[in-house]
N, C-alpha and C positions, 0 to 999 in steps of 0.2 A: 632797270628792273632789279630788285634786290635778290640776292642769292640766299635762299633758305633751304635747309635740308627738308623742311616741311612744305616746300612750295606746292607740291602736287596735292597734298591733303588740304591745304588752305584753299587752293583753287577749286577742289571738288566741293568743299563745304560752301564756298562763296557762290559757286554756280547753282547749287541746290537752293540756297537762299534766294538768289535772283530768279530762279525758275519758279519758285513758289509765288513770288510777287507777280510774275507774268501770268501764272495760272489764276491768281486772284483777279487780275485785270481782265483776262480772257473770259472767265466765268461770269463776271459781272462788271462790265466796262463802265456803265453809268455810275454805279456805286463807287468804283475805284476813283473815277474822276472827281466825285464829290469828296471822297476821302482825302485826296491829295490837297484839297483846299480847305481842310478842316481847321487849320490854324487861322484864327481871326474870322472864321465863318461858321456859324452854328447850324447851317443848313443840314449838314450830314448828321449831326447829333439829333436834330429834331425829327428828321425823316425816318432814319433807320433804327432809332431806339424803340420805335413803336412795334416793330416786327422782330424782336429779339428771339433767338433760339438758344437752347442750352448748348448745343453744338452747332456752330455756324461755320459753313464751309469757307466763306470769305475770310472770316477772322482766323480760321484754322490754318489756312495757307500763310497768312501774315505772321501767325504765331510761330510757325516753323522757322521762318526767316529771323524772327526776333530771337529765338533761342540760339540759333546758330551764330548770328551776328554778334549777339551779346557775349557768347562764350569766346569767340575769336577776339573780340575787343578786350575782354578781361585778360586773356592770355597775353596780348601785346602790352596791356597796361602793367600787368604784374612783371613781365619780362623787362619793361623799360624802366619802371620806377622802383622795383623791389629787388628782383634777382633775375639775371639774364639766364633763364632756364632753357633747356633743350626740349623741343617738342617731342612728345611721345603720344601715340594714338590712344592707348588705353586710359592714361590719366586725363587726356583731353575729353574723351567720351564720358568719363566720370563727371567732369566739370559740366559738360553739356547736359547730362542727366540731372545734375544738381540744380542747374539753372531752370530747366524745363519743369522739373518736379516742384520746385519752390513756387514758381508762377502758378501752376495748376492747383496745388494744395491751397495756396493763398486765396484763389478765387473760390474754391469749393468751401473753404471755411467761412468766407464772407457770405456766400449764399446760404450756408447753414445758419449763420447768425440771423440773416434776414428772415428765414423761415421760423426760427425759434421765437423771434420777437414780433412776428407777423408784420414785417415791413418789406416784404418781397419786392414790391413795386419800386420802392425808393432805392433799395440795394441794387436791384437789377439795372436801374437807370444809371446809378453811380458807377457800377462795374462796367457798363457799356462805354461810358465816357472815359473811364480810366484805361480800359483795354484799347480803345481807339488811339489814345495818345501814346500808349506803350508800343503799339504796332507801328505807329508813325516813327517813333524813336528807332525801331528796328531798321527802317529804311535809311535813316541817317547813319546808323552804325554800319550798315552794309557799305555805304559810300565811304565812310571813314576807313573801313577795313581795306577797301581797294587802294586807297592812298598808302596805308601802312604796308601792304604787301607789294605793290607794284611801282611805287614812286620813290624818289630819293629825298622827299621832304622829311624834315625832322620828326621822328616819332612822337616826341614830347609835345610839339606844337599841334600835330594832328589830333593826338589824344585829348589834349586840353580843349581844343576847339570843339571836338565832338562831344566831350563831356559837358561843356557849358551849353551847347545846343540842346542836348538831351534833357538837361536840367530845366532849361527854359521851356521846352515843349511840355514836359510833365507838370511843371509849375503852372503853365497856362491851363492845362487840363484840370489841375487841382482848383484853381481859381474859378473855372467854369462850374465845377461841382459845388463849390462854396456858394456861388451866386444862385445856383438852382435850388439849393436846400438851405438857404441862409436862415429862414425862420425856424426850421426844425433844429438846426445846429444851435441857434441862440437859446432855444428852450431846453436843450439837453447838452450844455457846454461841457460838463464834467465827463459824460459818456463819450463825447466827441474826442476829448483829449485822451481818454482811456483807449479808444479805438486807434488813434494815431500811434500811441506807444506800442500797443499789442500787435496790430496788423499792418502798420505802415513802416515802422522803424525796426521792430523785432526781426522780421524775415531777412532784412538786409544785414543784420548782425550775424544771422546764421549763414548767409551767403558769404560774408567775409571770412568766417571760420572755415567754410568749405574751400575758399580760395587759398587760405593760409596753409591748408593741408594738401594743396594741389600736388606737391611732390612726394607726399608721404606714401 
């Protein structure tokens, strides 16, 4: 077990994340079972995309874990590859707030665009697919964080494996969305590229700036 000054805080945040996953499973066991097998199986997307809600309890629990696990993972990544920083609660909470806010605002903006262009159904379906794979990534990051906190494995190896896994998961989701809306994208290729730059790449640039100012 690694000796960290922040051991207790990391434990608390990790337990909260894991508890939220348990709550998601407890409140909707059948949906959670389908969710776990979403990679390579479109059953979950086909069934549950029909009954979407603006605020979904199941996705909300998984979102809390996603925000917590992503923030912890970012901390370890920054500390391992950029600067070996000392954990401080207030800066970490700022990072957590930045991650959660970025995800929420991004979803709201995309929903607004859908309403403005009268393509709510398409956007809602796309967001559901994307949210599903992001929440799945949150479970992977939680697992990676457990290794980063409690094991003696090389942090660089764990981070790289987790990063590659998350990229593959979200790329799978992206391909799934492309396949579902291929005809629409082909007819509006320019607007699709504009969307990628503005809403898919841009927010991560902002997140990078937030991480860069982590110790400010």
